[in-house]
C-alpha positions as CSV (number, residue, x, y, z in Angstrom):
1,M,-17.1,16.0,15.3
2,T,-18.9,13.0,16.7
3,S,-19.9,9.6,15.3
4,D,-23.4,9.0,14.1
5,H,-23.4,5.5,15.7
6,G,-24.9,6.6,19.1
7,T,-26.8,4.2,21.3
8,K,-29.0,4.6,24.4
9,S,-28.6,2.6,27.6
10,A,-31.1,-0.3,27.7
11,S,-32.1,-3.1,30.0
12,R,-30.2,-6.3,29.3
13,N,-33.4,-8.3,28.7
14,T,-34.4,-6.0,25.8
15,Y,-31.6,-7.3,23.7
16,H,-32.1,-9.9,20.9
17,H,-29.4,-12.0,19.5
18,G,-26.8,-9.8,17.8
19,D,-28.1,-6.5,19.3
20,L,-25.6,-6.5,22.1
21,R,-22.6,-6.6,19.8
22,Q,-23.9,-3.6,17.8
23,A,-24.8,-1.7,21.0
24,V,-21.3,-2.2,22.4
25,L,-19.7,-1.1,19.0
26,A,-21.9,2.0,18.9
27,A,-21.0,2.9,22.5
28,A,-17.3,2.3,21.8
29,L,-17.5,4.6,18.7
30,D,-19.1,7.4,20.7
31,T,-16.4,7.1,23.4
32,I,-13.6,7.1,20.8
33,A,-15.0,10.1,19.0
34,A,-15.3,12.0,22.2
35,E,-12.2,11.0,24.1
36,G,-10.0,8.8,21.8
37,P,-9.3,5.1,21.8
38,G,-7.3,5.3,25.1
39,A,-10.6,5.9,27.0
40,L,-12.1,2.6,26.0
41,S,-13.0,0.2,28.8
42,L,-15.1,-2.9,28.3
43,R,-16.5,-2.5,31.8
44,D,-17.7,1.0,31.2
45,L,-19.1,0.0,27.8
46,A,-21.1,-2.8,29.5
47,R,-22.4,-0.3,32.0
48,R,-23.5,2.1,29.2
49,A,-25.2,-0.7,27.4
50,G,-27.0,-1.9,30.5
51,V,-25.5,-5.4,30.5
52,S,-23.2,-7.4,32.8
53,H,-19.6,-6.5,32.7
54,A,-18.7,-9.9,31.2
55,A,-21.1,-9.5,28.2
56,P,-18.8,-7.6,25.9
57,A,-16.0,-10.0,26.4
58,H,-18.3,-12.7,25.1
59,H,-18.4,-11.0,21.7
60,F,-14.9,-9.3,21.6
61,K,-12.8,-11.3,24.1
62,D,-10.9,-8.1,25.1
63,R,-10.2,-4.5,24.3
64,T,-8.0,-5.4,21.4
65,G,-10.7,-7.6,19.9
66,L,-13.2,-4.7,20.2
67,L,-10.8,-2.2,18.5
68,T,-10.1,-4.8,15.7
69,A,-13.8,-5.2,15.1
70,I,-14.1,-1.4,14.8
71,A,-11.2,-1.4,12.3
72,V,-12.8,-4.2,10.3
73,Q,-16.1,-2.2,10.1
74,G,-14.1,1.0,9.2
75,Y,-12.2,-0.6,6.3
76,G,-15.4,-2.0,5.0
77,L,-17.0,1.4,5.1
78,L,-14.0,2.9,3.4
79,A,-14.0,0.3,0.6
80,E,-17.7,1.1,0.0
81,A,-17.0,4.8,0.0
82,L,-14.2,4.5,-2.6
83,A,-16.0,2.1,-4.9
84,G,-16.8,3.4,-8.3
85,A,-15.2,6.8,-7.7
86,P,-14.3,8.4,-11.1
87,G,-10.5,8.8,-10.9
88,L,-7.8,9.3,-8.4
89,R,-8.8,12.8,-7.2
90,E,-12.4,11.7,-6.5
91,R,-11.1,8.8,-4.6
92,G,-9.2,11.2,-2.5
93,V,-12.3,13.3,-2.0
94,R,-14.2,10.3,-0.9
95,Y,-11.4,9.3,1.5
96,V,-11.7,12.7,3.1
97,R,-15.5,12.4,3.2
98,F,-15.2,9.0,4.9
99,A,-12.9,10.3,7.6
100,A,-15.2,13.3,8.3
101,A,-18.3,11.0,8.5
102,H,-16.6,8.3,10.6
103,P,-14.0,10.0,12.8
104,A,-13.9,7.2,15.4
105,H,-13.3,4.5,12.9
106,F,-10.5,6.7,11.3
107,Q,-8.8,7.1,14.6
108,V,-8.5,3.3,15.1
109,M,-7.9,1.9,11.6
110,F,-4.4,3.1,11.2
111,R,-3.1,2.3,14.7
112,P,-1.7,-1.2,14.3
113,E,-0.4,-1.3,17.9
114,L,-4.1,-1.2,19.0
115,L,-5.2,-4.1,16.7
116,R,-4.9,-7.9,16.3
117,A,-2.8,-7.7,13.2
118,D,-3.3,-11.3,12.1
119,D,-7.1,-11.2,12.4
120,P,-8.4,-12.7,9.1
121,D,-11.4,-10.4,9.0
122,L,-9.2,-7.4,9.4
123,L,-6.7,-8.6,6.7
124,A,-9.6,-9.2,4.3
125,A,-11.2,-5.7,5.0
126,K,-7.8,-4.0,4.6
127,E,-7.2,-5.7,1.3
128,R,-10.6,-4.7,0.0
129,A,-10.0,-1.0,0.8
130,S,-6.5,-1.1,-0.5
131,A,-7.7,-2.6,-3.8
132,E,-10.1,0.4,-4.2
133,L,-7.2,2.8,-3.5
134,R,-5.0,1.0,-6.0
135,A,-7.7,1.1,-8.7
136,G,-7.5,5.0,-8.8
137,V,-3.8,4.8,-9.6
138,A,-4.4,2.1,-12.2
139,D,-6.5,4.5,-14.2
140,L,-3.6,6.9,-14.6
141,P,-1.7,6.6,-17.9
142,D,2.1,6.7,-18.1
143,V,2.7,6.3,-14.4
144,P,6.3,4.8,-14.1
145,D,5.9,3.7,-10.5
146,A,2.2,3.0,-9.6
147,R,3.0,2.0,-6.0
148,T,4.9,5.2,-5.3
149,A,2.1,7.3,-7.0
150,G,-0.4,5.5,-4.8
151,I,1.5,6.2,-1.7
152,A,1.8,9.9,-2.6
153,A,-2.0,10.1,-3.3
154,W,-2.8,8.3,-0.1
155,S,-0.5,10.6,1.9
156,L,-2.2,13.6,0.6
157,A,-5.7,12.4,1.3
158,H,-4.8,10.9,4.7
159,G,-2.8,13.9,5.8
160,F,-5.5,16.3,4.9
161,A,-8.2,14.2,6.5
162,T,-6.1,14.1,9.7
163,L,-5.5,17.8,9.7
164,L,-9.2,18.3,9.1
165,L,-10.3,16.1,12.0
166,T,-7.8,17.8,14.4
167,H,-9.0,21.3,13.3
168,N,-5.5,22.2,12.2
169,V,-6.7,23.6,8.8
170,A,-9.9,25.3,10.0
171,E,-8.5,28.8,9.5
172,A,-7.1,28.0,6.1
173,I,-10.4,26.4,4.9
174,G,-12.6,29.1,6.4
175,D,-16.2,28.8,5.2
176,R,-15.2,26.7,2.1
177,D,-16.4,23.1,1.6
178,P,-13.5,20.9,2.9
179,E,-14.0,18.5,-0.1
180,E,-13.7,21.4,-2.6
181,Y,-10.7,22.6,-0.8
182,F,-9.1,19.2,-1.0
183,R,-9.9,19.1,-4.8
184,S,-7.9,22.3,-5.2
185,L,-5.0,20.9,-3.2
186,A,-4.9,17.8,-5.3
187,G,-5.1,19.9,-8.5
188,L,-2.1,22.0,-7.3
189,L,0.0,18.9,-6.7
190,F,-1.1,16.5,-9.3
191,T,-2.6,18.2,-12.3
192,A,0.7,19.0,-13.9
193,Q,1.5,15.2,-13.9
194,L,-1.7,14.3,-15.6
195,P,-2.6,14.5,-19.3
196,P,-5.0,17.3,-20.2
197,R,-8.7,16.4,-20.4
198,D,-10.5,16.6,-23.8
199,G,-10.8,20.2,-24.8
200,E,-8.1,21.6,-22.5
């Protein structure tokens, strides 16, 4: 699976203000999707973007700054994906959908050793995504420990998304829609804990 944020190499004098930052981010996402975050090099990204090797450092300072910017972007996309989902199970489905659509972001976001942990933009983006995750648990009635229930639900969605991206459940899923497969998993584990819907 590859990121949909590809970019083409371009002459440095074709860039307008702000375009370079996005071009470097797009090139970085392509590299991560193909080879993992360990393959990132600011010098290589500058070459691919057709700019001087110092240009990416102007926007991101260093590799950690670039990875942090990717994580910030990823948490923002995740929060948008989760917003308004009808219930905890559908938030899980949207979490899996996000991971499948943005595999490079997903690889970076949950690797604190790669990031600048005290970056204010990162902290704000993480809190926004976390609030959307917590909102799904808040909708459940009679949950004695909402925090633990939230961790359980997150573990299921994150674990399944990780297995999906690393092709470890391809045989089990077969030709089924991964999102529908996840719904069935969530049903097996959580339906017994939830009150029946009207008419059930």
